[in-house]
N, C-alpha and C positions, 0 to 999 in steps of 0.2 A: 275495603275493600280495593284490591288492587288497579291495576289499568286495566288485567280485565275484565274487569268487570261485567262491561255487557255480553260472556260468556256464562257469568258467574249469577246468572238467574237461579230462585224458586222454583219449583217446580210446579208455586201457589202462583206467585205469577208470570211463568209461561202462558198454563191455560187462561189466566186473564185477558194476554196480548192474542193468543189465537181465537178466542171470544167476539177477542176486542174489536181483528184482522176482520175474523168471520161474518160479522155483522155490518164492516162497512164493506164489507163486498157483497151481503146482500142485499143495501142499499146501494151500491151502484151499480146493480143488477139490477134491479128496477128503471132505475131512473136512463141507463142504456135503451130497454124497453121500452120505454117514453118517445127517447130522441127517436129511436129505428121508426115509431109512428109519425113521429112527428116527420123525420124525414123521409117518410116513404110520400106525405100526403103532399107534401113540398113538393117532390117529387114530378108526383101527377099532377100536381097545380101548374108545375114549370112548363110542363111539357104542353100542358091546355093554352096555357097566355104566349107561347113560341111558336108554338101556329098560329094562334091569331093575332098577335104581332109583325109575322111573316106576310102571312095572307094579307091582312089589310093594308101594309107599308106603316107600321106605328114601329115610331124610334122608342117611346118612352113612356111611360104612365108620371104625372108627376104627382104627390103625393107630399101629405103637408110637411116632413121630415126629409123627404129626397123625391126619388123618383127611381122609376124600374123601369131600365133599360135594357133594347133590345140587344145583344151581342155576337157578332159573329166574327171568327176564332179559324186559321188552322193554325191545328196540335201537331206533333208529330207523335208518332204510338212510340208507346217502348219497342225495346228490341228481344226476342230474346233467339233462344237456339237456333231452330228449325229455319227465323227471316234471317236473324246471320248466316248462316249458311248459304240461304236461296241469293243475298246482297253480298257475298262473295262468288260466289260461283258465275253471278253474273260481271265481275272484277274482274277475274282470273281467266274470261272469254268461256266458259263452259269448262273448266281445267277444274271438276272436283274431289280430285285427288289434292290440288293444293289448297282448296278452297276449304275441304274438311282439314285439314291440317290446321288452315287459320283461325278456322271456327275454335278446334277444339282447343289449342295456344290460351289461347282470349280467354273461354271462359274459363279452364283451369289456374289463369294466374288470375284470375280477379280477386279483388282486396275482400278479405275477413276480417271479421270483429268477433268481439267473443259480448255476448251478455248476458250476468246474471240475472237470475227472478227467483219467482216462487208463482207457482199455478196452483190452484184451483179445482178440483175435478168435484163436478156435484154430480152422488151418485143420486139424488132425485129432482124432481124439476120443480117441487114448491118451496120457496125459499122460508127456511125457519127459524124467526131471531132470535128461538128462544136460548142457545147453542152458547 
């Protein structure tokens, strides 16, 4: 084989690679479903714990291996195009034309990156590990 050996795969090698990729993808999908369930359950429990801790003015729960702490902080929301236009209109004291021009300029000059990947489109919802 020469330097292009990665692209010079036999049909059998390619089929083997695709089967392995699909098998791994199926495993990842199953684990992601489990993670989603765990995250959903944790989110519900967290909401309840936050309410209990806030209402009872509890700052923390001590555990064997650490603490669960009640934390309150202010977080700025991400800016979308509509919010940006409203902020700029306010800044330009109601001058909608300037605000729209500035908003369009900002949105059209954002940095873009190219990411390459492969994507699997699943026809049925039941994973098939036999592929």
